[in-house]
N, C-alpha and C positions, 0 to 999 in steps of 0.2 A: 500555575496549574498544579493541582494536587493529584498525585497518582492514587488510584484506588485498586486494591487487589481484586481481580475478577474471580468469579466462580469458575472452577476448572474441571477438566476430565482428561483422561488419557495422557499421562505424562505432563501435566500442568498446562495443557492447551486451554485457553479461555473458552467458555461455553459458546461464545459468539463466533468462533473461528472454525472453519471446516478443516478436518484432519487431512484431507488430500492436498493441502497446500504444500506439503513437503515434496510433492512430485513436480513442482515448478522448477524449470531450469532456464538459465539465460542463453540467448543466442549470441551471435557476433554483433559487436557494436558497429553501426553504420555511421560514417562521418562524411559530411560534405563541407564545402567552404563556409556554410552558414548554419549547419545544424548537426545534431547528434541524435541517434535513436538506437533502441534495442527492443527486441521482442523476448518476453519471458513467457514460457508456456508449459502446460502440463497436459494430461490426457483429457481434461474437461474444461480447461480455461486458457485464455490468451490475454496477456497484458502487453501493451505497446507503449513505450515511454519515448517521447520526442521533445527535444528542446524547441522553444517557441522563438521564431525569428521573424521579424526584427524585435518583437517584444522579449521581455525576460520571462523566466519561469519555464514550466514544463506542462505538456499535455499528456494526460494518462487516458488511454482508451482500453477498454476491456470487454471480453466476451466470455460468458459462462454458458457452457452447453449442458442442457438437461437431458436431451435425447436427440435422435436424428433430426427431428424437425422442430425442436423447441430449444430456445436459447434466449439470453438477455444480453444486451450491450449497454455500455455506459461510457461517459467521458467526463473527466474533471480537469480543471486547470489548477496547478499549484504554483505558488511563488517559489523562489529559490529556497527560502527558509522552510516553508512547509514541506517541500520535496525532501530536503535533508533530514528533517525531523521524522517525516513519515517513514522513510527508509532506514532510519536508525543510524544515520551518519553523524547527526548532531542531536543533542537534547536541548539546545538553546531555543526556547520557544517563547520568548518574551512578549511578542506582540499578540499572542493569543491567550493570554491569561485573562479570560473573561468567562462569564456565565454561559455564553452560547455553546462553549465546548465543555466546560466543567460538568454540566449535567450529564453528558455522555459517560464520563468517567464515574460519576456518582451512581448512575443507573446500571452500567454494564461492567465497570472496572477496566483498568488499563493504565498505561503510563502517560500517553499523550493522545489527544483527539482534536479534530477540527470538524465541526458539524457539517455534514454533507460532502466531506472530502475523505476522511480516514479516521481510523482508531487503531492504536498500536499498543500492545503489551509485550515488552521484551522483543523477541524476534517474530511475533505474530501480528501481521498487518492485515487489516480489512479495508477495502475501498468500495464504496464511499462511506461505509459505516458498519456497525455490528449486524450480525444475522443470528440465525438459530444454531448455526454450526452443522446443519444437515443439508442433504441434497435439496435443491429447489430454491435456495436463497438467491436473491437478485444482486448479490454483492460478490466480490472476488476476495479470496483469502490467499495470502502469500506468506510462506515461511521464509524469513530473511536469513538464508544460509550464508556462510562465508563466501561461497561462489557468487551469490546474488549481490551481496554487499560490495564485494570487490568489483563486480561489473558496474554497479551504480557509481562507485567512486571514480571509475575510469570515464564515466560520462561527464563528470564535473570537471571543468577546465582548470581550476586553480587550487585543487586540494593537493597538499604535499604528499 
C-alpha cells in the first residue's frame, strides 16, 4: 500500500478528519475471563472497542452526536492485523495491499486504509472512512494520542 500525502488544514490535520478528535479520552479497560473492552469518548462522540469471543478480532461501535435528537451509530469488525494498523500500533499491512483500499489513499491521502473500515494518516484515524472534516459527518474521527495508544496496547494480550 502506498501512502499519499493528504490535503491538510489546522496544524496538518487531514481535510477528511474532524478537529474535535483531540477531545477523545479513554476510559478504564474492562476485562472478563473471555473479553476485553474500553470506551473512548469526547463531547460529541463515543467509541467502544471490544474483543470478539470466541472469534478473533475486534468489534468497534461508535456514535456521533449532532444535536440533542440527532446522531449516527455504526459498527465495524476488524481482524487483529487491521486493528493494530488502524490504531497505529503496527504498520505491517501486507494482506491489504490491493486496489480496494489504495483508491482511498489516492483520492483522500493517508498512510493506511481499509475500505469501509478505516483510513489513517499519522495519528489521525477515521472510522469507517474519510469525511468532510466538519460537523454532520457520519464517521468518527479519533486523534491517537499517547494516552489512547497506550490504552489500545493494554487491550492487546501479547504485546511486549
